[in-house]
Every structure is written in structure tokens, then in C-alpha cells.
C-alpha positions in Angstrom: 95.0 50.3 81.5 91.7 48.5 81.2 89.0 49.1 83.8 89.0 45.5 85.2 92.8 45.8 85.5 92.3 49.0 87.3 89.4 47.8 89.5 91.7 44.7 90.5 94.6 46.8 91.4 92.6 49.4 93.3 91.0 46.3 95.3 94.4 45.0 96.0 95.9 48.7 97.1 92.7 48.9 99.4 94.1 46.0 101.4 97.3 47.9 101.6 99.1 45.9 98.9 102.0 48.4 98.0 103.0 46.8 94.8 99.5 47.3 93.6 99.5 50.8 94.7 103.1 51.2 93.1 101.4 50.0 89.9 98.7 52.8 90.4 101.0 55.4 91.0 103.1 54.5 87.8 100.0 54.7 85.9 98.6 58.1 87.1 101.6 60.0 88.4 102.1 61.9 85.1 98.5 63.2 85.1 98.5 64.2 88.8 101.9 66.1 88.0 100.7 67.5 85.0 97.6 68.9 86.6 99.5 70.3 89.5 101.9 71.9 87.5 99.5 73.6 85.3 97.9 75.0 88.4 101.1 76.0 90.1 103.5 77.0 87.3 106.2 75.5 89.5 108.2 72.1 89.0 109.3 72.1 92.4 105.9 72.6 93.8 104.2 70.3 91.4 106.8 67.4 92.7 106.0 67.9 95.9 102.5 68.4 96.0 102.5 65.3 93.6 104.0 63.3 96.2 101.5 64.8 98.8 98.8 63.7 96.6 99.8 59.9 96.5 100.9 59.8 100.4 97.1 61.1 101.0 95.6 58.6 98.5 97.7 55.5 100.0 96.3 56.6 103.5 92.8 56.9 102.4 92.6 54.3 99.8 90.3 52.3 102.3 87.7 55.0 101.7 87.8 55.2 98.1 84.4 54.5 96.7 84.3 53.6 92.8 80.8 54.2 93.0 81.2 58.0 93.5 84.3 58.5 91.2 86.8 56.7 89.1 90.4 56.3 90.6 91.9 58.9 88.4 89.3 61.4 89.2 89.6 60.8 92.8 93.3 61.4 92.8 92.7 64.6 90.9 90.2 65.7 93.6 92.9 64.9 96.2 95.5 66.9 94.1 93.1 69.8 93.6 92.3 70.2 97.4 96.2 70.0 98.0 96.7 72.7 95.4 93.9 75.0 96.9 95.8 74.6 100.5 98.9 75.4 98.8 97.5 78.7 97.2 96.1 79.6 100.7 99.5 79.2 102.4 101.4 80.8 99.4 99.4 83.3 97.9 100.7 84.3 94.7 101.6 82.0 91.9 105.8 81.8 91.5 107.2 82.2 88.1 109.4 79.6 86.7 112.9 80.4 85.8 114.0 79.5 82.3 116.8 77.5 83.5 114.6 74.8 84.6 113.4 74.5 80.9 116.7 72.7 79.8 117.5 71.4 83.2 117.8 67.5 82.2 117.8 67.9 78.2 120.9 66.6 76.5 119.6 68.0 72.9 118.2 71.2 74.1 118.1 74.2 71.6 117.7 77.7 73.6 115.7 79.4 70.7 113.2 76.6 70.3 112.9 76.7 74.5 112.4 80.2 74.3 109.7 80.0 71.7 107.9 77.1 73.4 108.1 79.1 76.8 106.7 82.3 75.1 103.8 80.3 73.5 103.3 78.4 76.9 103.2 82.1 78.5 100.7 83.2 76.2 98.3 80.6 77.0 99.1 80.7 80.7 98.3 84.5 80.2 94.9 83.8 78.7 94.1 81.1 81.2 95.1 83.5 84.2 92.4 85.7 83.3 89.8 83.2 83.8 88.3 82.2 87.3 89.8 79.5 89.3 87.0 77.1 88.5 87.2 78.1 85.0 90.9 77.3 84.9 90.5 74.0 86.5 88.1 73.0 84.0 90.2 74.0 80.8 93.3 72.3 82.5 91.4 69.0 83.2 89.5 69.0 79.7 92.3 70.1 77.3 95.5 69.1 78.9 94.5 66.0 80.9 91.6 64.9 78.5 89.0 64.3 81.3 85.2 63.9 80.0 82.9 66.5 81.4 81.5 63.6 83.7 85.1 63.1 85.2 85.6 66.8 85.8 82.3 67.2 87.4 83.2 64.4 89.8 86.5 65.9 90.5 85.3 69.2 91.2 82.1 68.2 93.0 79.9 70.0 90.3 77.2 68.9 87.9 78.0 68.1 84.4 75.8 71.1 83.3 77.8 73.4 85.4 81.0 72.2 83.8 79.7 72.8 80.5 78.7 76.3 81.5 82.0 77.0 83.1 83.7 75.8 79.8 81.8 77.6 77.6 82.3 80.8 79.5 85.9 80.3 79.9 86.2 79.9 75.9 84.0 83.0 75.3 86.2 84.9 77.4 89.4 83.7 75.7 87.7 84.4 72.5 86.7 88.0 73.4 90.4 88.7 74.7 91.8 87.3 71.3 89.3 89.2 69.2 90.2 92.4 71.1 93.9 91.9 70.4 93.1 91.4 66.8 91.4 94.7 66.7 
């Protein structure tokens, strides 16, 4: 979606045009869902928190200021705040049962699924050793392809601190991998 189109939809949504907001939802729901899923590790919680994110966004759309952050950055900030609240209330991160991996898959290969889950678990294991802020930076940067500027706005930090968090996270992961290789 081009910037002009996005700005037009946001302007319409600010006037509580539900059709415009629906188009914004369709455009950004997968990014919000993926961000929350990577943070929680739960399909169910990701669906629930994604819905809450868009409800909050719809309620607060009149307060959205495009000068402070882009619309997707603003959504991720809402999602991040809800995820933080989720962890405060729930405590530990739940495990995702393997049954969910093939839930809606007609062409599912169990061996392939197990291998993908093992690789995913490996990456999650490496990332879980990072601080919450480092995890957020890694997810936004490498999974959702946000720029450092967008990450900074979503997290309420400077671009320099985002670069620093990313550098420390990558250094920590590199160190862990080097120790494992011996």
C-alpha cells in the first residue's frame, strides 16, 4: 500500500469510517499477529491479543498522530503494550503443542513439521536468552522487517539505542553459538 493510500485510509478511519478501518485491518493484521505470536509463542493468545490490538486502535484512532509514528508502528506499539500486560498477568510463556502445527494443513508432512518446529525452537531458544527489549528488536527487525527508525518509534527509544540493542543481541547469540561449536 502506498503512503498516499495509507494516509487517506487513516484519515477516513479517524472519522470512524468502519470500511476504511477494515481495509487497514486487512493490510496490517498479519504483521500484528506475527509480532504477538513471536512474543507469546501461542497461536491462541496471538489471535486474542491481535483482536484486542485492533479494538484499542479503533477506539483510539482519533488520537493517532502521523507526525509521531507511522500507522504500522503505532499498531505495533499498541500490540507491544498489550503483550507486556499479558506477560504481567500470565507470568511464564506457554509452550505451543505440536498438534497446532498441522491444524489447518491439508498437505502436512509430520517429519517436515517436526524439523521446522525443531529449527524454530532453536531460534526461539537463542532469542529467549536475550532481554525483553533485545527480543523485541530482533523480532521487529528480522521477522517483521521494520527499519531501525520504525523500531525506535514503536519502542519509544532513540534509533541509536535500537542499534545498540541489536548489536548486543547479535553479539550474545554469536557468543552462544561459538561456545556450542567448541
